[in-house]
Every structure is written in C-alpha cells, then in structure tokens.
SERO-4910 file (N, C-alpha, C, O; in steps of 0.05 Angstrom, whole numbers):
BEGIN
 pado doro    nc1    nc2    nc3   cac1   cac2   cac3    cc1    cc2    cc3    oc1    oc2    oc3
  Met    A   2204   2565   4147   2214   2544   4165   2214   2556   4193   2204   2545   4212
  Glu    A   2226   2579   4196   2233   2593   4222   2205   2594   4239   2203   2585   4262
  Ser    A   2185   2606   4224   2159   2607   4239   2146   2581   4248   2135   2577   4270
  Gly    A   2148   2565   4227   2138   2537   4233   2149   2521   4255   2136   2504   4267
  Leu    A   2174   2527   4258   2191   2513   4279   2193   2529   4304   2201   2520   4325
  Glu    A   2183   2555   4301   2182   2573   4325   2210   2579   4334   2217   2576   4357
  Val    A   2227   2587   4314   2256   2595   4320   2260   2622   4307   2245   2631   4289
  Ala    A   2281   2635   4315   2287   2660   4302   2316   2657   4294   2332   2651   4311
  Gly    A   2323   2662   4270   2351   2663   4259   2360   2636   4248   2348   2615   4253
  Met    A   2383   2638   4234   2393   2615   4223   2408   2594   4244   2408   2570   4243
  Glu    A   2419   2608   4261   2433   2592   4283   2412   2574   4297   2415   2550   4300
  Ala    A   2390   2586   4307   2370   2572   4321   2356   2552   4303   2347   2531   4313
  Leu    A   2354   2559   4278   2343   2542   4258   2360   2516   4254   2350   2493   4255
  Ala    A   2386   2520   4250   2404   2498   4247   2406   2479   4272   2409   2455   4270
  Glu    A   2403   2492   4295   2403   2476   4321   2378   2460   4322   2380   2436   4330
  Arg    A   2356   2470   4314   2331   2456   4315   2330   2432   4295   2321   2410   4301
  Val    A   2340   2439   4270   2341   2420   4249   2359   2395   4256   2355   2372   4248
  Ala    A   2380   2401   4272   2400   2381   4282   2387   2360   4299   2396   2337   4298
  Arg    A   2365   2367   4314   2351   2350   4331   2320   2348   4323   2302   2351   4340
  Met    A   2317   2345   4300   2289   2346   4287   2272   2324   4295   2281   2301   4294
  Ser    A   2246   2329   4304   2227   2310   4311   2210   2304   4288   2212   2318   4268
  Ala    A   2193   2285   4289   2175   2278   4267   2158   2300   4257   2155   2305   4233
  Gly    A   2148   2315   4278   2132   2337   4272   2148   2362   4259   2138   2377   4243
  Asp    A   2173   2364   4267   2189   2385   4256   2196   2377   4226   2196   2394   4208
  Leu    A   2201   2352   4222   2204   2340   4195   2181   2348   4176   2186   2358   4153
  Met    A   2157   2344   4186   2136   2351   4170   2132   2381   4165   2122   2389   4144
  Val    A   2139   2399   4182   2138   2426   4180   2160   2435   4160   2154   2452   4144
  Val    A   2184   2424   4159   2204   2428   4139   2195   2418   4113   2198   2433   4093
  Leu    A   2186   2394   4111   2178   2383   4087   2155   2401   4073   2156   2407   4049
  Ala    A   2137   2409   4089   2116   2426   4079   2124   2455   4069   2112   2467   4052
  Ala    A   2146   2465   4083   2157   2490   4075   2172   2488   4049   2170   2506   4032
  Leu    A   2187   2465   4046   2200   2460   4021   2181   2457   3998   2186   2468   3976
  Leu    A   2160   2443   4002   2139   2438   3980   2125   2465   3972   2121   2471   3949
  Arg    A   2120   2481   3992   2108   2509   3987   2129   2527   3972   2122   2541   3954
  Gly    A   2154   2526   3980   2175   2537   3966   2180   2529   3938   2191   2545   3923
  Gly    A   2173   2506   3932   2174   2493   3905   2148   2496   3889   2145   2484   3868
  Gly    A   2129   2511   3900   2104   2517   3885   2084   2495   3891   2064   2495   3877
  Glu    A   2087   2477   3908   2067   2455   3913   2052   2461   3936   2052   2444   3954
  Gly    A   2040   2484   3939   2024   2490   3960   2001   2471   3968   1997   2464   3991
  Glu    A   1988   2464   3948   1965   2444   3953   1975   2417   3965   1963   2406   3983
  Leu    A   1996   2407   3953   2009   2382   3964   2017   2387   3993   2011   2370   4011
  Ala    A   2030   2410   3999   2037   2415   4027   2011   2416   4046   2010   2405   4067
  Asp    A   1993   2429   4036   1967   2430   4053   1957   2402   4059   1947   2397   4081
  Gly    A   1959   2383   4040   1949   2356   4045   1968   2337   4061   1962   2315   4067
  Leu    A   1992   2348   4068   2012   2330   4079   2003   2318   4106   2012   2296   4111
  Ala    A   1988   2330   4122   1977   2318   4147   1961   2297   4143   1958   2281   4162
  Arg    A   1947   2293   4118   1931   2271   4115   1944   2250   4098   1931   2230   4092
  Ala    A   1969   2253   4091   1983   2235   4072   1998   2215   4088   2006   2221   4111
  Ala    A   2003   2192   4077   2018   2170   4089   2047   2176   4081   2055   2172   4059
  Val    A   2063   2188   4101   2090   2194   4095   2106   2176   4109   2102   2172   4133
  Glu    A   2127   2165   4095   2147   2148   4108   2172   2164   4118   2188   2173   4102
  Pro    A   2174   2166   4143   2193   2184   4156   2222   2183   4144   2235   2203   4142
  Lys    A   2231   2160   4137   2257   2157   4126   2259   2170   4099   2277   2185   4094
  Cys    A   2238   2164   4082   2237   2177   4055   2236   2206   4058   2251   2220   4044
  Ala    A   2219   2217   4076   2217   2246   4079   2243   2259   4088   2250   2281   4079
  Ala    A   2256   2246   4107   2281   2257   4117   2302   2257   4096   2318   2276   4094
  Glu    A   2304   2236   4079   2321   2235   4056   2315   2256   4036   2333   2270   4026
  Ala    A   2289   2260   4029   2281   2284   4011   2288   2311   4022   2296   2328   4007
  Val    A   2284   2314   4049   2294   2340   4061   2324   2344   4060   2334   2365   4052
  Ala    A   2338   2325   4066   2367   2324   4066   2377   2328   4036   2398   2341   4032
  Ala    A   2364   2318   4017   2372   2322   3987   2366   2350   3981   2382   2363   3967
  Ala    A   2344   2362   3990   2336   2390   3984   2359   2407   3995   2370   2423   3980
  Phe    A   2367   2405   4017   2388   2420   4031   2415   2419   4019   2430   2438   4018
  Arg    A   2422   2392   4008   2447   2390   3995   2446   2402   3970   2466   2413   3961
  Ala    A   2424   2403   3954   2423   2414   3927   2423   2445   3929   2431   2459   3911
  Ala    A   2413   2455   3954   2415   2486   3956   2443   2495   3965   2449   2518   3963
  Val    A   2459   2479   3973   2487   2487   3981   2504   2494   3957   2527   2502   3960
***
C-alpha cells in the first residue's frame, strides 16, 4: 500500500488513508486483494464496475478485522 500510495511509513500511510481519494481506494483495495491471494482479481479491478461505498466498506472491514 505504501508504494501504491507513494508514502513512506505507517504515519504517512495513516494520514493518506484518512483523506482517501477514489483512486487511493482502488490502490488499497487492490493491495488487500493481492494480500489475500486474489492477484488476478486485483489486476482486473481497473476494468470492474466498483461501487465506491461498497469498496470503502470492504476496506474498512478488512482494517477492523486486522486489529
């Protein structure tokens, strides 16, 4: 996620995620998919019809589950 969002360190990552754009959301979603073994799905994300609200909820759920 750090490289995709062009930040260095957890503090910078947290700051960036706090003001996430739609593009940032797609980067994070793709990183989570790849981390979960879904590289092919992550690669096709740019061509997928992604509902931003659902994507944001999925990302938030993933972060909550990791804590």
